[in-house]
N, C-alpha and C positions, 0 to 999 in steps of 0.2 A: 021516975021508976022507967020510963020508956028507955033512956040513954043510959041508966044503969044495967037493964035486959039487954040493949045491945052492946055493950061493953062484956061483959059474962059471957055469951054467947059468940063473940067474936074472938076471946082468950080462950075460949071451948075447944072452938073451930081450928084455931091455931094449934092446938096442942094434940087435939086429935090428928091434925095433917101432919105432924112430924113423928107422932108415933105412927102412923102408918107408912111413912115413908123409911122407917126405922126398918119397920118390917117386913116391907114389900121389896129391899133390895137386895138383889141375886148375889149370892156369894159367887168369889170369882170363882170359875173354872177352873180346877186341877189335872194339868196335861201330863201329872206325872204319873198317873194311873191309867191302865188302858179302859177302853171304852165300845162297848157294843153298842149300834143303834139298828135296829131290827124293824124292816117292812115299813123303811122312809119313804114317804110318798112322792114321786117328783111329776106327777099329773095324775087326773080325777081318775082315770079307770083302776079297778082292784089290783091289775096287775101292773101298774107303772108304779113299782116299788122295789127297793133296793135293800140290802144289809151292808152296813158299815162296821167296820173293825179299825179303830182307832189305837196304836200301841202307845204303851206307857213311855214318858218323856219327849213324846211328840213337837214338833216347832215347822214353824213356816219356813226355816232354810234346810232342815236336814230329815224331812221326811217324806219321800216320794209317797205317792199313789198308784197302785196297781188297779185297773176296772176290768172283772170278771163279767164275761157274757157266757151263758148258759147253751148246750146244745139241745135237738132235740128234734130236728127235720123242720124246724121253722113252725112246727104242729104242737110240741109236747117240751118237756122237759121243766125245771124250776129253777131259781138261783141255789138252793141247797146243792145242786151239783159242785158249787165251790167247796163244800165242806171236804170234798173226797180228797183234796188237793191242797187244802189250806195249810196243816201242817208241813208240807213240804215247801209251800212257797213262805211260811215263816221263816224257816229255817235257812232257805235259800237267797230270801230278800230280808234282812235283818233289818229292822227299823222301819221299815215300811207300814204304811196304810193301804188297807183294802176295801172294796167293793163291790158287792155281787148285784149285777141288775137282774130282773125280771124286768120282760116285756111282752106287749100283746101277741099272742099264739091266734093263728090262723083257724076261723071258724069254717069248718068245710058246709054246714049248714044255711050258713048265713052267706058263705063267701068275703066275709071282713077280716083286717089284718093281717093282709098279704106282706110279702118281704117289703114292700115298698113303704109299708104302714108302717113295719118294725124297722125301717130304716130313721124313720122320725122319730122312733120311741127313742132310741139310741142318741140322738139330736137333743133332744129334750133332757135327756137323762145327763148328757155331759155336761148342758149347760148350768143344770139344777145343782151337779157336784160342783162345779166352779164357784158358783154362789155362794157354797156352804164352806168352801177350803178355810177361809179365815176363822169360822166359828168352830171347826173342827183343829186346829190349829196346825195345820198340816201343807206341804210346799204344792205349787202347781205344776210341777214335774209329774206328768202324767205317763203311765205305761196302760197300753189298752191291750186286751188279750182274751180270748174264747177256744172254744171246741167247737169242731163241726160247723153248724149254723150259726152259732153265737160265734166263730173264727170268721166264718163270712161276714157275719156283721160287722164284727171289730176290723176288718181289712177295708170293707165300703167305706165305713165312718174314717178312717186313716187317710185311705186313698182319695176320697171324694168327697168329705165334707168337715175334713179336719180345719179348725180356727183355733185348736187349744197348743198349750207347750206339751203336743205329745213326744216324748223322748224314743219311743221305739212302739213297735207290736209284736205279740208273740199270738202264733194260732197253730191251733190243732188238728189236723185235717179237714182244713176248710176248704168247700167250695168256693171257686174264683173265677169260673166262666161259664155261667147259665144255661147259654146256647149249647154248649160242648155238651155241659151235664144230662141236659135232654134227651141224646142221644144213647144214654148211657144204658137204659132199659126200661122196659115199659112201665112198671111201677114209677119209677121216677120221673117218666116224663109227663104219667099222669096227675102225679104232685107239685110238678111245676106247672102244668096247665094251669090249677087251680088258684095258685100262690101268685102268677104273673097275669093272671088272665087271658091266657091263650096258651098257642105255640110259638118257638121263634119266628115262624113265618107271618103268624096274624096279630102278635103282640110284639113285634120286634123291639120297639122303642122301650118297652117295661126290660127286657131280658138285657140290654144295653145297659139302660139306667142301675141295673141291679147286679150287674157283673164288677167285681173289683178290678180285674186284667183290665178294663177298659178306661181307667182314671189313674194309671202308672204314668207318673212323670221324674222327673231328675229332683225335684225340692223333696220328693217322699220321704219319712222317718224310715230309719232303719227298722229292717223287720225280718224276727226269726218264724221259721215255720218247718212242723214235723208231721210225716206222712208213712203210713204203713204200706209197704210193696204188696199186702194184701188185702187190702182194703177193699169189699165188697160193696160199702153203701155210698161212699164217695171216692171214686178211684183215684188213684195217685197221679194222674196226669193231671189233675187239676193243679195240684203244687207245682207238676211239672210246667204248666201253662205260666203262671206266676211267677216262676223263677226266670222262664225265659223273657218275661216282660219287665223283669228287673234288671236283667242284664244286658236288654238293648237298651234301657232308658240309663244305664247307671246309677242304679239304687243301691245301697248298700245292704245286703241282706245274707242270712245263711239258709238253706234249704238242708235238711237233715231226713234223708230213707232211712226209715225204722224197718229192717230185715224181720221179716218174719211175723210180723201183727199186722192187726187189721186196723177196724174202726173202733179203737180205742185201746189203750195198753194196759201193760201190767203197771203194778205200785214201783217195779224196780224201774222198769223203764221211764215210769215218770219223773222218779228222783234224778235217773240221769238226764233226762231231757230237760226238766227245769233246772237244774245245774248249769247245763249247756247255756238256755236261757239268758240266768243270772250273768255268765261270763259274757255273752254276747252283749245285753244290755250295758254292761258295767263297763264298757269300753268307752261311752260318749256321756 
């Protein structure tokens, strides 16, 4: 009886195992349909999240990825900012996948999450994205983009920390030299004092480490950037300093001065500029 009992249970166990295996096999992913992945975590902090937009018919050979970093003076903003330009980007960059990043915002009460911490968030996010590329079934050809503080973080990553297969950078009205920006007005100076732990005199190393212009070299990826000539938040001189740095190092770039507009562009202007960005990126 004991032997019979063992045989019956062994057979039943095998049957259950086969049934479980058949039921638990994941279906093949369908890359022919578009897919959205909202609030994907790339870190442990609630702000370390990203939204992922994968197009229909994507492939690891023909689907580049554009990553967008929102603005907000390093203290505010959200990855939903991307939704304002998403339709334009989808039109001008057909067949692309898109990722919109959140990052930890500076907390004036605690003094945490300054610019150098946010820099580390972008590094972590890019690493997490690269690990997911095969699962998403998209290419490792990356474009990094952002507006205002997001443009600054995009440039800082591309010029200082790039270890990826970046094909280009698109930046809208970015801060680029924070020591010079500190001189702009008292409100800007107070904000930067908090974000970087002092003034350019008392925290010189932090300002140096956080300024994209200090990391320009001839091997940098092609960059296109836009700035309004009546910007009262980030002066156009910040983009002119970047242009001069690129010129001195022979970096491929295009600087577009937007006449009569400030910190933020009209929808019509965004369409025109994103078209210029697509033409510029398309050359590489």
